[in-house]
C-alpha positions in Angstrom: -35.1 -40.9 -54.8 -36.2 -39.3 -51.4 -34.1 -36.9 -49.5 -32.7 -38.5 -46.3 -31.9 -36.1 -43.5 -29.8 -37.1 -40.5 -29.3 -35.0 -37.4 -26.9 -36.0 -34.6 -25.4 -34.5 -31.5 -22.2 -36.4 -30.5 -23.5 -40.1 -30.4 -27.2 -39.2 -30.2 -29.2 -39.6 -33.3 -32.5 -37.6 -33.6 -35.2 -39.9 -34.9 -37.6 -38.8 -36.2 -35.7 -35.6 -37.2 -37.2 -32.6 -35.6 -38.0 -29.2 -37.3 -35.1 -26.8 -37.0 -35.2 -23.0 -36.9 -32.1 -20.8 -36.7 -32.0 -17.2 -35.3 -28.9 -15.0 -35.7 -28.2 -12.2 -33.2 -25.4 -9.6 -32.9 -23.4 -8.8 -29.8 -22.5 -5.1 -29.8 -20.2 -2.9 -27.7 -21.3 0.5 -26.2 -20.5 2.3 -29.5 -22.7 -0.2 -31.4 -19.8 -2.0 -32.9 -20.4 -5.6 -33.7 -18.1 -7.7 -31.5 -19.7 -11.0 -32.1 -22.6 -13.1 -33.2 -24.9 -15.5 -31.5 -26.8 -18.3 -33.3 -29.8 -19.8 -31.5 -31.1 -23.2 -32.9 -34.5 -24.4 -31.9 -35.5 -28.0 -32.5 -39.1 -29.0 -32.3 -39.7 -32.7 -32.4 -41.6 -35.7 -31.0 -40.4 -38.8 -29.3 -42.4 -42.0 -29.8 -41.7 -45.7 -29.3 -44.0 -46.4 -32.3 -43.8 -48.4 -34.5 -40.8 -50.4 -33.4 -41.8 -50.7 -29.8 -45.0 -50.9 -27.7 -46.7 -47.7 -26.5 -46.6 -46.9 -22.8 -45.3 -44.3 -20.4 -42.3 -46.4 -19.4 -41.1 -46.6 -23.0 -41.7 -42.8 -23.6 -39.9 -42.0 -20.4 -36.9 -44.1 -21.5 -36.8 -42.1 -24.7 -36.8 -38.8 -22.7 -33.9 -40.1 -20.5 -32.0 -41.1 -23.6 -32.4 -37.6 -25.1 -31.3 -35.9 -21.8 -28.3 -38.2 -21.6 -27.3 -37.5 -25.2 -27.3 -33.8 -24.7 -26.0 -33.5 -21.1 -22.7 -31.8 -22.1 -21.9 -28.6 -24.0 -19.6 -28.3 -27.0 -20.0 -31.6 -28.8 -20.5 -31.8 -32.5 -24.0 -31.0 -33.7 -24.4 -32.1 -37.4 -27.2 -32.0 -40.0 -26.7 -33.7 -43.3 -29.0 -34.5 -46.3 -28.0 -37.4 -48.6 -24.5 -37.4 -47.1 -24.1 -33.7 -47.8 -23.3 -31.6 -44.6 -25.7 -28.8 -44.1 -24.6 -27.6 -40.7 -21.8 -28.3 -38.3 -21.4 -26.5 -35.0 -20.3 -27.1 -31.3 -23.1 -25.5 -29.4 -24.1 -25.0 -25.8 -27.2 -26.8 -24.7 -29.4 -24.1 -23.3 -32.6 -26.0 -22.6 -34.6 -29.2 -23.1 -38.4 -29.0 -22.6 -40.9 -31.8 -22.9 -44.5 -30.6 -23.7 -47.8 -32.2 -22.7 -49.4 -34.6 -25.1 -53.0 -35.6 -25.6 -52.1 -39.2 -24.7 -50.3 -38.2 -21.5 -46.9 -39.5 -22.7 -48.1 -43.0 -23.4 -47.5 -42.8 -27.1 -45.5 -39.7 -27.7 -43.9 -36.6 -26.1 -43.4 -33.3 -27.9 -40.1 -31.5 -27.0 -38.3 -28.2 -27.7 -34.5 -27.9 -27.5 -32.6 -24.6 -27.5 -28.9 -24.8 -28.7 -26.5 -21.8 -29.1 -23.2 -21.3 -30.8 -21.1 -18.3 -31.8 -19.7 -18.9 -35.3 -21.4 -18.7 -38.7 -22.7 -22.3 -39.2 -20.7 -23.4 -42.2 -19.6 -26.9 -43.3 -16.0 -25.9 -42.7 -16.6 -24.7 -39.2 -14.7 -21.4 -39.9 -14.0 -19.1 -37.0 -15.2 -15.6 -37.7 -13.9 -13.7 -34.6 -10.6 -13.8 -32.8 -12.2 -13.3 -29.4 -15.7 -14.4 -28.4 -17.3 -11.8 -26.1 -21.0 -11.0 -25.4 -20.4 -7.4 -24.1 -17.5 -4.9 -23.8 -17.0 -1.4 -22.7 -14.0 1.0 -22.8 -13.9 4.5 -21.2 -11.4 7.3 -20.5 -11.7 9.9 -17.8 -9.5 13.0 -17.6 -9.6 15.1 -14.4 -7.4 18.1 -13.3 -5.8 17.8 -9.9 -7.4 20.8 -8.2 -5.3 20.4 -5.0 -2.1 21.2 -6.9 -2.6 24.3 -9.1 0.0 25.9 -11.3 2.0 29.0 -10.3 5.2 30.7 -11.4 7.4 32.5 -8.9 10.5 34.6 -9.8 13.1 33.9 -7.1 15.7 36.5 -7.7 16.3 35.6 -11.3 15.5 31.9 -11.0 12.1 30.3 -11.7 10.1 28.3 -9.2 7.3 26.6 -11.2 4.6 24.1 -10.3 3.2 22.0 -13.2 -0.4 21.3 -14.2 -1.2 17.8 -13.1 -4.0 15.6 -14.3 -5.3 12.1 -13.4 -6.2 10.0 -16.4 -8.2 6.9 -15.9 -8.8 4.1 -18.5 -11.4 1.4 -17.8 -11.8 -1.7 -19.9 -14.6 -4.3 -19.2 -15.5 -7.4 -21.2 -17.6 -10.5 -20.7 -16.5 -13.5 -22.7 -18.4 -16.5 -24.1 -17.4 -20.1 -23.9 -16.3 -21.2 -27.3 -15.7 -24.9 -28.3 -13.5 -26.1 -31.1 -15.1 -26.1 -34.5 -13.8 -29.1 -36.3 -15.1 -32.4 -37.5 -15.5 -34.8 -34.6 -17.4 -35.3 -31.4 -15.0 -33.7 -29.0 -16.3 -31.1 -26.5 -13.0 -29.3 -25.7 -13.1 -25.6 -24.9 -10.7 -23.4 -26.8 -10.5 -21.0 -23.9 -12.5 -20.2 -20.8 -15.0 -17.3 -21.1 -12.9 -15.0 -18.9 -9.9 -15.7 -21.1 -11.8 -14.7 -24.2 -12.6 -11.4 -22.4 -9.0 -11.0 -21.4 -7.9 -11.4 -25.1 -10.2 -8.5 -26.0 -9.0 -6.3 -23.2 -5.2 -6.7 -23.3 -4.5 -5.3 -26.8 -6.4 -2.1 -25.8 -4.3 -1.4 -22.7 -1.9 1.5 -22.5 -1.8 5.3 -22.8 -3.4 7.0 -25.8 -2.1 10.5 -26.2 -5.3 11.7 -28.0 -7.1 11.3 -24.7 -4.7 13.7 -23.0 -5.4 16.5 -25.5 -9.2 15.9 -25.4 -9.4 17.9 -28.6 -12.3 20.4 -28.7 -12.9 20.2 -24.9 -9.7 20.5 -22.9 -7.2 21.1 -25.7 -3.9 20.3 -24.1 -0.7 20.0 -26.1 0.4 16.4 -25.6 4.0 17.4 -26.5 4.2 19.4 -23.2 3.1 16.5 -20.9 4.7 13.5 -19.5 3.2 10.5 -17.5 4.0 8.5 -14.4 2.5 6.5 -11.5 1.0 4.1 -14.1 -1.1 1.7 -12.0 -3.3 -1.2 -13.1 -6.1 -3.0 -11.2 -7.3 -6.3 -12.6 -10.6 -8.0 -11.7 -11.3 -11.5 -13.0 -14.7 -13.1 -12.7 -14.2 -16.7 -13.7 -17.8 -17.8 -13.1 -19.2 -14.7 -14.8 -16.6 -14.9 -17.6 -15.6 -11.3 -17.0 -12.3 -9.5 -17.2 -11.9 -5.9 -16.1 -8.8 -3.6 -16.0 -8.6 -0.1 -14.6 -5.4 1.8 -15.2 -4.5 5.3 -14.1 -1.7 7.7 -14.9 -0.5 11.0 -13.4 -0.1 13.3 -16.3 2.1 16.3 -15.6 3.4 19.3 -17.5 7.0 19.2 -18.8 9.3 21.6 -20.6 8.5 24.7 -18.5 11.4 26.9 -17.4 12.3 26.3 -13.8 10.3 23.1 -13.6 11.6 20.2 -11.6 10.2 16.9 -12.9 9.5 13.4 -11.4 7.5 14.6 -8.3 4.6 16.6 -7.2 5.2 19.1 -4.4 2.8 20.9 -2.0 4.2 23.6 0.4 3.2 26.5 2.6 5.3 29.6 3.5 4.4 31.4 6.8 5.7 34.7 8.3 5.4 35.2 12.1 6.0 38.3 14.2 5.5 39.0 17.9 5.8 41.8 20.5 8.4 40.0 22.6 11.1 40.0 19.8 12.0 42.2 16.9 12.9 39.2 14.8 10.7 38.0 12.0 10.4 34.2 11.6 9.5 32.7 8.3 8.9 29.0 7.9 8.4 26.9 4.8 6.8 23.5 5.2 6.2 21.1 2.3 5.6 17.5 1.0 7.1 16.0 -2.0 5.5 13.0 -3.7 7.8 11.1 -6.0 6.4 9.8 -9.3 7.1 6.2 -10.3 7.9 4.9 -13.7 7.1 1.3 -14.5 7.0 -0.9 -17.5 4.4 -3.7 -17.7 5.8 -5.2 -21.0 3.9 -7.9 -22.8 5.2 -11.2 -21.5 5.5 -12.8 -18.1 8.7 -11.4 -16.4 8.7 -8.2 -18.4 7.3 -6.1 -15.5 9.9 -3.7 -14.0 10.0 -0.5 -12.1 12.4 1.7 -14.0 12.3 4.6 -11.4 11.0 4.3 -7.9 9.0 7.0 -6.2 11.7 7.2 -3.5 14.4 7.9 -6.1 12.1 10.5 -7.9 11.4 12.2 -4.5 15.1 12.3 -3.6 16.1 13.7 -7.0 13.4 16.4 -6.7 14.4 17.2 -3.1 18.0 17.7 -4.1 16.9 20.2 -6.7 14.3 22.1 -4.6 16.4 22.5 -1.5 18.2 25.4 -3.1 14.9 27.2 -3.7 13.6 27.2 -0.1 15.5 30.4 0.8 14.2 32.2 -2.3 10.6 31.2 -1.4 11.1 32.6 2.1 12.5 35.9 0.7 9.6 36.2 -1.7 7.0 36.7 1.1 9.3 38.3 3.6 8.3 41.7 5.2 11.1 41.5 7.7 13.0 44.6 8.8 16.3 43.1 7.9 17.6 40.7 5.4 16.6 37.1 6.1 19.6 35.1 7.3 20.7 32.4 4.8 21.1 29.7 7.5 17.9 28.3 8.8 17.1 28.3 12.5 15.6 24.8 12.3 15.6 22.0 9.7 13.4 19.0 9.8 13.2 16.4 7.0 11.1 13.2 7.0 11.2 10.3 4.6 8.7 7.5 3.8 10.6 5.4 1.3 7.8 2.9 0.7 5.4 5.6 -0.5 8.1 7.9 -2.0 7.2 10.9 0.2 9.6 13.5 1.6 8.4 16.1 4.1 10.4 19.1 5.2 10.1 22.0 7.5 12.6 24.9 7.5 12.5 28.0 9.7 14.4 31.2 9.0 14.6 34.6 10.7 16.2 38.1 10.1 18.8 37.8 12.9 22.0 39.8 12.4 25.0 38.2 10.9 27.1 35.9 13.1 30.4 37.1 14.8 31.7 33.6 14.5 31.8 32.8 10.8 30.8 29.1 10.9 28.5 29.3 14.0 25.2 27.4 13.8 23.9 29.7 16.5 25.3 32.3 18.8 24.4 34.5 21.6 26.3 37.7 22.6 25.4 39.5 25.8 27.1 42.8 26.9 26.6 44.0 30.4 27.8 47.4 31.6 28.3 48.2 35.3 28.3 52.0 35.5 30.0 54.5 37.9 28.3 54.9 41.2 29.1 57.1 44.3 31.0 55.7 47.2 29.3 56.8 50.4 30.2 56.4 54.0 27.4 55.8 56.5 28.1 57.3 60.0 26.0 56.3 63.0 25.4 59.1 65.7 24.4 57.9 69.1 20.9 59.2 70.1 20.1 60.7 66.7 16.6 60.0 65.7 17.2 61.0 62.0 19.4 57.9 61.2 23.0 57.6 60.1 24.8 60.6 58.6 25.7 59.9 54.9 29.1 61.3 53.8 30.2 61.2 50.1 33.9 60.3 49.8 34.4 62.2 46.5 35.3 59.2 44.4 33.1 56.8 42.3 33.2 53.0 41.9 34.9 51.4 38.9 33.0 51.0 35.6 33.0 47.6 34.0 31.9 46.0 30.7 31.2 42.3 30.7 30.9 40.3 27.5 29.4 36.8 27.4 29.5 34.8 24.2 27.9 31.4 23.6 28.0 29.6 20.2 27.4 26.3 18.6 29.7 25.4 15.7 30.0 22.2 13.6 31.3 19.3 15.6 34.8 18.1 14.5 35.0 14.6 13.2 37.5 11.7 13.6 38.6 9.7 16.6 42.4 9.2 16.1 44.9 10.9 18.4 45.6 13.6 15.8 41.9 14.1 15.2 41.3 14.7 18.9 44.1 17.2 19.1 42.6 19.0 16.0 39.2 18.9 17.6 40.5 20.4 20.9 42.3 23.2 18.9 39.2 23.8 16.7 37.5 26.2 19.1 36.5 29.4 17.4 38.9 31.5 19.4 40.1 33.7 16.5 36.7 35.1 15.5 35.8 35.7 19.2 39.0 37.5 20.0 38.6 39.7 16.9 35.3 40.8 18.2 36.7 41.3 21.7 39.5 43.4 20.2 36.8 45.6 18.7 35.2 46.1 22.1 38.6 46.8 23.6 39.4 49.4 20.9 36.1 51.1 21.4 36.8 51.5 25.2 40.4 52.5 24.7 39.2 55.3 22.3 36.9 56.7 25.0 38.7 56.1 28.2 42.3 56.7 29.5 42.6 53.4 31.2 41.3 50.0 30.1 42.1 46.8 31.9 41.0 43.2 31.3 40.1 41.8 34.7 38.4 38.5 33.6 38.8 36.2 30.6 37.5 32.6 30.7 36.5 30.2 27.9 34.9 26.8 27.7 35.0 24.4 24.7 32.8 21.2 24.6 34.4 20.0 21.4 32.3 16.8 21.2 29.1 18.9 21.2 30.5 21.9 19.4 29.6 24.3 22.2 31.8 27.3 22.9 31.5 30.0 25.6 33.6 33.0 26.5 33.3 35.4 29.4 35.4 38.6 29.5 35.4 41.7 31.7 37.0 45.1 31.0 37.6 47.7 33.8 37.9 51.2 32.4 38.4 54.8 33.8 39.4 58.4 32.9 42.4 60.1 34.6 40.5 63.4 34.7 38.2 62.0 37.3 35.3 63.6 35.5 32.7 60.9 36.2 28.9 61.3 36.0 27.2 59.3 38.8 23.8 60.9 38.7 21.1 61.2 36.1 20.6 65.0 36.0 
């Protein structure tokens, strides 16, 4: 009994049966790991109308057309059997069909070569060997210190002001998938998944942070227990025609657990001291920017994505904590003659909620303490009008030497004028009672306490002191207060100095 071999692809029956060779190749990742296999089947055969039909180019051409039509789609069942025993079953891609020249110029026969390719081990059961079908893949990690934001530790009068080490960690995953058709008995050509979906299935399980890459043992040697992560961002590129799927994800890795450290944001600031010849005051400014860190959860299923902490919330939390350290930072670099005043001269705060950025600019100086306890700003000017001689000017007719000056033996009065201007917090409320309270909220008490000090000083030095002017102004809606007072003073002894020698 002779062996009968049958070879078919979908509905096409190869007759006569061509010679078949199979080559197995391995798909490898960058680290030489085997990630798939590729089987290439070469069929070398001859088409001829003989002996059932007459020779002739038309009949040979019809056989070529029939072969092309039978193999014009990928993924149908390719089957080889011998005496009803299955030798090979697969659902290949048709790579090429080539018709070679013949000595009879395609009138009696035409040689051909067909290239088929499939991914799984060619077994009679059609068993799938791999979960994903990919031809190439790559995974890389990059760790880079943020050189624009270095670490420091400042002692601010017993408290710590600390900036963390920050690192940018990047994870890149790239894969190119292969089209894989179902491997079961039958002539269907259904794809299990598109090639890019095969690549996606390889990439997705490998996403996420791996702490061993933070430590980078033997190279950077960080302690992963001292670092947290945020600003986790993912960028996805899908090449449907190329069958590719690429994901790049980044994290901001920052130091945690350090004394004085405020988390959830990165801050950059500058402290500047300024002096000039036109004032004895030293001005120190602190200007900075806070970048909030976002916490997000991608999850595993559609709808799982959520932002658990926004950049704006993180920046706000950081700002509320760092505000109390600004005065300490100013003091740390101060070379002022006096103690820096605790209340800033100017405050500017800017916010960008969409990017989670807060900018600030505070300016301090070493001005003396305020006379008015709750004044935002104040100006006190003391003007003294000193004793001068009273002189009579007598004109003599015909005298070429000018008028005759005659001292009257008494001086002018001496005066001390005090002008006070202040800005205090504006009262609130618009009811009748609130308005009355606002009108009565002028800082009269502190001002009169200061004026009493001036009066007492004059009374201790002179026999007679009189208040000749006292006016005040109160713009309660703007919180502006002014007071102008004049004291007239004199000694009963009449011992006044009007000259300079």
